C-alpha positions as YAML, in Angstrom:
chain: A
units: angstrom
residues:
- id: 1
  name: MET
  ca: [-4.91, 63.10, 11.30]
- id: 2
  name: THR
  ca: [-4.05, 61.41, 14.59]
- id: 3
  name: THR
  ca: [-5.82, 61.65, 17.95]
- id: 4
  name: GLN
  ca: [-3.04, 61.91, 20.52]
- id: 5
  name: TYR
  ca: [-2.72, 61.96, 24.28]
- id: 6
  name: TYR
  ca: [0.42, 64.00, 24.94]
- id: 7
  name: THR
  ca: [1.15, 64.39, 28.63]
- id: 8
  name: ALA
  ca: [3.66, 64.07, 31.44]
- id: 9
  name: SER
  ca: [3.51, 61.40, 34.10]
- id: 10
  name: SER
  ca: [5.40, 60.51, 37.24]
- id: 11
  name: LEU
  ca: [7.41, 57.30, 37.15]
- id: 12
  name: ASP
  ca: [4.60, 55.59, 39.09]
- id: 13
  name: GLY
  ca: [1.95, 56.62, 36.57]
- id: 14
  name: PHE
  ca: [0.28, 59.78, 37.87]
- id: 15
  name: ILE
  ca: [-0.35, 62.97, 35.89]
- id: 16
  name: ALA
  ca: [-1.23, 65.07, 38.95]
- id: 17
  name: THR
  ca: [-1.53, 64.76, 42.69]
- id: 18
  name: LEU
  ca: [-4.92, 64.02, 44.26]
- id: 19
  name: ASP
  ca: [-5.51, 67.78, 44.62]
- id: 20
  name: ASP
  ca: [-4.64, 68.38, 40.91]
- id: 21
  name: SER
  ca: [-1.20, 69.85, 41.61]
- id: 22
  name: LEU
  ca: [1.52, 69.75, 38.95]
- id: 23
  name: ASP
  ca: [4.19, 71.23, 41.24]
- id: 24
  name: TRP
  ca: [6.21, 68.01, 40.90]
- id: 25
  name: LEU
  ca: [6.53, 68.51, 37.13]
- id: 26
  name: PHE
  ca: [8.09, 71.91, 36.55]
- id: 27
  name: PRO
  ca: [11.44, 71.41, 38.34]
- id: 28
  name: LEU
  ca: [12.19, 68.47, 36.01]
- id: 29
  name: GLY
  ca: [12.92, 70.49, 32.89]
- id: 30
  name: ASP
  ca: [12.01, 73.15, 30.38]
- id: 31
  name: ILE
  ca: [9.06, 72.35, 28.10]
- id: 32
  name: ASN
  ca: [10.90, 73.99, 25.20]
- id: 33
  name: GLU
  ca: [13.59, 71.30, 25.45]
- id: 34
  name: THR
  ca: [11.02, 68.52, 24.93]
- id: 35
  name: GLY
  ca: [9.15, 67.51, 21.81]
- id: 36
  name: TYR
  ca: [6.33, 69.92, 22.68]
- id: 37
  name: PRO
  ca: [7.28, 72.81, 20.34]
- id: 38
  name: SER
  ca: [7.19, 70.56, 17.26]
- id: 39
  name: PHE
  ca: [4.19, 68.59, 18.60]
- id: 40
  name: ILE
  ca: [1.93, 71.64, 19.05]
- id: 41
  name: LYS
  ca: [2.62, 72.81, 15.46]
- id: 42
  name: GLU
  ca: [0.82, 69.71, 14.20]
- id: 43
  name: VAL
  ca: [-2.26, 70.15, 16.44]
- id: 44
  name: GLY
  ca: [-5.49, 71.45, 14.90]
- id: 45
  name: ALA
  ca: [-7.90, 70.95, 17.81]
- id: 46
  name: LEU
  ca: [-7.74, 70.18, 21.55]
- id: 47
  name: ALA
  ca: [-9.93, 68.55, 24.19]
- id: 48
  name: MET
  ca: [-9.60, 68.67, 27.95]
- id: 49
  name: GLY
  ca: [-11.61, 67.85, 31.02]
- id: 50
  name: SER
  ca: [-12.91, 70.36, 33.52]
- id: 51
  name: ALA
  ca: [-10.13, 69.77, 36.09]
- id: 52
  name: THR
  ca: [-7.48, 70.49, 33.42]
- id: 53
  name: TYR
  ca: [-9.34, 73.59, 32.27]
- id: 54
  name: GLU
  ca: [-9.73, 74.88, 35.82]
- id: 55
  name: TRP
  ca: [-6.01, 74.25, 36.44]
- id: 56
  name: MET
  ca: [-5.26, 76.33, 33.31]
- id: 57
  name: LEU
  ca: [-7.47, 79.14, 34.62]
- id: 58
  name: ARG
  ca: [-5.77, 79.14, 38.04]
- id: 59
  name: HIS
  ca: [-2.15, 78.67, 36.98]
- id: 60
  name: VAL
  ca: [-1.82, 79.98, 33.43]
- id: 61
  name: ILE
  ca: [-4.59, 82.48, 32.69]
- id: 62
  name: ARG
  ca: [-4.94, 84.11, 36.11]
- id: 63
  name: PRO
  ca: [-1.97, 82.85, 38.15]
- id: 64
  name: ASP
  ca: [-1.79, 85.82, 40.51]
- id: 65
  name: GLY
  ca: [-5.42, 86.93, 40.49]
- id: 66
  name: ARG
  ca: [-4.66, 90.10, 38.56]
- id: 67
  name: GLU
  ca: [-5.16, 90.71, 34.86]
- id: 68
  name: PRO
  ca: [-5.51, 87.50, 32.88]
- id: 69
  name: VAL
  ca: [-2.87, 86.48, 30.36]
- id: 70
  name: ALA
  ca: [-3.78, 85.18, 26.92]
- id: 71
  name: TRP
  ca: [-5.12, 81.66, 26.42]
- id: 72
  name: PRO
  ca: [-2.06, 79.71, 25.21]
- id: 73
  name: TYR
  ca: [-3.76, 77.86, 22.34]
- id: 74
  name: ALA
  ca: [-4.79, 79.27, 18.97]
- id: 75
  name: GLN
  ca: [-6.59, 76.02, 18.12]
- id: 76
  name: PRO
  ca: [-10.27, 75.44, 18.90]
- id: 77
  name: THR
  ca: [-10.61, 73.78, 22.30]
- id: 78
  name: TRP
  ca: [-13.38, 71.56, 23.61]
- id: 79
  name: VAL
  ca: [-13.83, 71.40, 27.38]
- id: 80
  name: PHE
  ca: [-15.83, 68.45, 28.70]
- id: 81
  name: SER
  ca: [-17.75, 69.28, 31.84]
- id: 82
  name: ARG
  ca: [-21.11, 68.65, 33.45]
- id: 83
  name: ARG
  ca: [-20.78, 72.00, 35.22]
- id: 84
  name: ARG
  ca: [-20.96, 75.55, 33.96]
- id: 85
  name: LEU
  ca: [-17.42, 76.96, 33.76]
- id: 86
  name: PRO
  ca: [-16.21, 80.51, 33.16]
- id: 87
  name: PRO
  ca: [-15.17, 81.23, 29.57]
- id: 88
  name: VAL
  ca: [-11.95, 82.95, 28.54]
- id: 89
  name: GLU
  ca: [-12.80, 85.99, 26.43]
- id: 90
  name: GLY
  ca: [-11.53, 86.12, 22.87]
- id: 91
  name: THR
  ca: [-10.97, 82.36, 22.53]
- id: 92
  name: ASP
  ca: [-12.53, 79.48, 20.64]
- id: 93
  name: ILE
  ca: [-13.42, 77.35, 23.66]
- id: 94
  name: ARG
  ca: [-16.47, 75.12, 23.37]
- id: 95
  name: PHE
  ca: [-18.04, 73.60, 26.47]
- id: 96
  name: VAL
  ca: [-19.55, 70.15, 25.93]
- id: 97
  name: SER
  ca: [-20.68, 67.09, 27.85]
- id: 98
  name: GLY
  ca: [-21.74, 63.56, 27.06]
- id: 99
  name: ASP
  ca: [-20.51, 61.08, 24.48]
- id: 100
  name: VAL
  ca: [-17.06, 61.84, 23.04]
- id: 101
  name: ARG
  ca: [-17.85, 60.39, 19.58]
- id: 102
  name: PRO
  ca: [-19.89, 63.26, 18.09]
- id: 103
  name: VAL
  ca: [-17.55, 65.80, 19.66]
- id: 104
  name: HIS
  ca: [-14.55, 63.98, 18.16]
- id: 105
  name: ALA
  ca: [-16.19, 64.22, 14.73]
- id: 106
  name: ASP
  ca: [-16.55, 68.00, 15.20]
- id: 107
  name: MET
  ca: [-12.95, 68.23, 16.40]
- id: 108
  name: LYS
  ca: [-11.68, 66.39, 13.32]
- id: 109
  name: LYS
  ca: [-13.53, 68.82, 11.05]
- id: 110
  name: ALA
  ca: [-12.13, 71.82, 12.91]
- id: 111
  name: ALA
  ca: [-8.59, 70.35, 12.87]
- id: 112
  name: ARG
  ca: [-8.63, 70.32, 9.03]
- id: 113
  name: GLY
  ca: [-6.31, 67.36, 8.64]
- id: 114
  name: ARG
  ca: [-4.08, 68.24, 11.57]
- id: 115
  name: ASN
  ca: [-3.90, 66.23, 14.79]
- id: 116
  name: VAL
  ca: [-6.35, 66.23, 17.70]
- id: 117
  name: TRP
  ca: [-4.68, 66.60, 21.10]
- id: 118
  name: LEU
  ca: [-6.35, 65.13, 24.16]
- id: 119
  name: VAL
  ca: [-4.75, 67.32, 26.82]
- id: 120
  name: GLY
  ca: [-6.21, 65.40, 29.77]
- id: 121
  name: GLY
  ca: [-7.21, 64.23, 32.20]
- id: 122
  name: GLY
  ca: [-6.86, 60.54, 32.18]
- id: 123
  name: GLU
  ca: [-10.56, 59.75, 32.60]
- id: 124
  name: LEU
  ca: [-11.50, 61.85, 29.56]
- id: 125
  name: VAL
  ca: [-8.76, 60.21, 27.51]
- id: 126
  name: GLY
  ca: [-10.09, 56.86, 28.73]
- id: 127
  name: GLN
  ca: [-13.46, 57.70, 27.21]
- id: 128
  name: PHE
  ca: [-11.81, 58.34, 23.84]
- id: 129
  name: TYR
  ca: [-9.91, 55.05, 24.24]
- id: 130
  name: ASP
  ca: [-13.13, 53.18, 25.08]
- id: 131
  name: ALA
  ca: [-14.77, 54.61, 21.93]
- id: 132
  name: GLY
  ca: [-11.84, 53.48, 19.75]
- id: 133
  name: LEU
  ca: [-10.83, 57.07, 18.97]
- id: 134
  name: LEU
  ca: [-7.37, 57.24, 20.58]
- id: 135
  name: ASP
  ca: [-4.50, 56.60, 18.15]
- id: 136
  name: GLU
  ca: [-1.35, 57.47, 20.08]
- id: 137
  name: LEU
  ca: [0.05, 58.16, 23.55]
- id: 138
  name: ILE
  ca: [3.12, 60.35, 23.97]
- id: 139
  name: VAL
  ca: [4.15, 60.32, 27.60]
- id: 140
  name: GLN
  ca: [7.00, 62.32, 29.13]
- id: 141
  name: VAL
  ca: [7.80, 60.13, 32.14]
- id: 142
  name: GLY
  ca: [9.37, 62.22, 34.91]
- id: 143
  name: SER
  ca: [12.05, 60.95, 37.28]
- id: 144
  name: VAL
  ca: [9.85, 61.29, 40.37]
- id: 145
  name: THR
  ca: [7.24, 59.17, 42.13]
- id: 146
  name: LEU
  ca: [4.11, 60.59, 43.75]
- id: 147
  name: GLY
  ca: [2.76, 57.54, 45.57]
- id: 148
  name: SER
  ca: [-0.81, 58.45, 44.65]
- id: 149
  name: GLY
  ca: [-2.68, 60.87, 42.45]
- id: 150
  name: LYS
  ca: [-4.60, 61.14, 39.21]
- id: 151
  name: PRO
  ca: [-3.72, 58.15, 37.02]
- id: 152
  name: LEU
  ca: [-2.25, 58.50, 33.55]
- id: 153
  name: LEU
  ca: [-4.97, 56.36, 31.95]
- id: 154
  name: PRO
  ca: [-7.43, 54.67, 34.30]
- id: 155
  name: ARG
  ca: [-8.17, 51.79, 31.91]
- id: 156
  name: ARG
  ca: [-6.96, 48.26, 31.28]
- id: 157
  name: THR
  ca: [-5.06, 48.21, 28.01]
- id: 158
  name: THR
  ca: [-3.88, 44.60, 28.06]
- id: 159
  name: SER
  ca: [-5.38, 42.94, 25.02]
- id: 160
  name: PRO
  ca: [-4.23, 44.08, 22.66]
- id: 161
  name: SER
  ca: [-1.44, 45.92, 24.44]
- id: 162
  name: LEU
  ca: [-0.14, 49.31, 23.35]
- id: 163
  name: ILE
  ca: [2.69, 49.16, 20.79]
- id: 164
  name: LEU
  ca: [5.88, 50.98, 21.76]
- id: 165
  name: GLU
  ca: [7.08, 53.04, 18.80]
- id: 166
  name: SER
  ca: [9.95, 55.05, 20.29]
- id: 167
  name: VAL
  ca: [11.84, 55.98, 23.44]
- id: 168
  name: ARG
  ca: [14.14, 58.94, 23.96]
- id: 169
  name: ALA
  ca: [15.83, 60.67, 26.85]
- id: 170
  name: ILE
  ca: [15.03, 64.34, 27.41]
- id: 171
  name: GLY
  ca: [17.61, 65.88, 29.72]
- id: 172
  name: PRO
  ca: [18.18, 64.35, 33.14]
- id: 173
  name: GLY
  ca: [14.50, 64.37, 34.14]
- id: 174
  name: PHE
  ca: [12.40, 62.75, 31.41]
- id: 175
  name: ALA
  ca: [12.03, 59.76, 29.15]
- id: 176
  name: GLU
  ca: [9.61, 60.21, 26.28]
- id: 177
  name: LEU
  ca: [7.61, 57.09, 25.43]
- id: 178
  name: ARG
  ca: [5.54, 57.00, 22.26]
- id: 179
  name: TYR
  ca: [2.88, 54.28, 21.91]
- id: 180
  name: ARG
  ca: [0.50, 53.43, 19.10]
- id: 181
  name: VAL
  ca: [-2.97, 52.20, 20.10]
- id: 182
  name: PRO
  ca: [-3.74, 49.08, 18.05]
- id: 183
  name: ARG
  ca: [-7.18, 48.57, 16.56]
- id: 184
  name: GLY
  ca: [-9.27, 45.49, 17.29]
...
């Protein structure tokens, strides 16, 4: 079981614009041509922050304001938020707040030996990193710069530094970087 941060980032290190837009991302390629289809098969539980969840509600579940489409994940999902957020009917979404450690323990149980995916955002992933619970980063680096936005991981990771495990090109728009988070 591995706790992974799988995400896309601009070349200058942002996962979204300051207003949480991902419009820069989608013209760069088809998600089905990345490692995502095989990645998601190994995921047993997910966690995301409130901004990511609200983006999903606006752009995936109810993109045009009409009838909602199905939640895209069969796995149990934990949403970290200090606010009350609307649920998605017929899903296993659990709203939580506070320390990530006890929630991570629950996520591991629910994942049943499969991986835990930290969907985002960067600040939430930083909390897992701070608690020593992040094992791996898989970053699809896009061939664009944003100049500002929501950072990939708003933490210093200098000592010890992340360990690069692999690099691969994905079409003309992405480089996939896979890092292991060292312990100690």
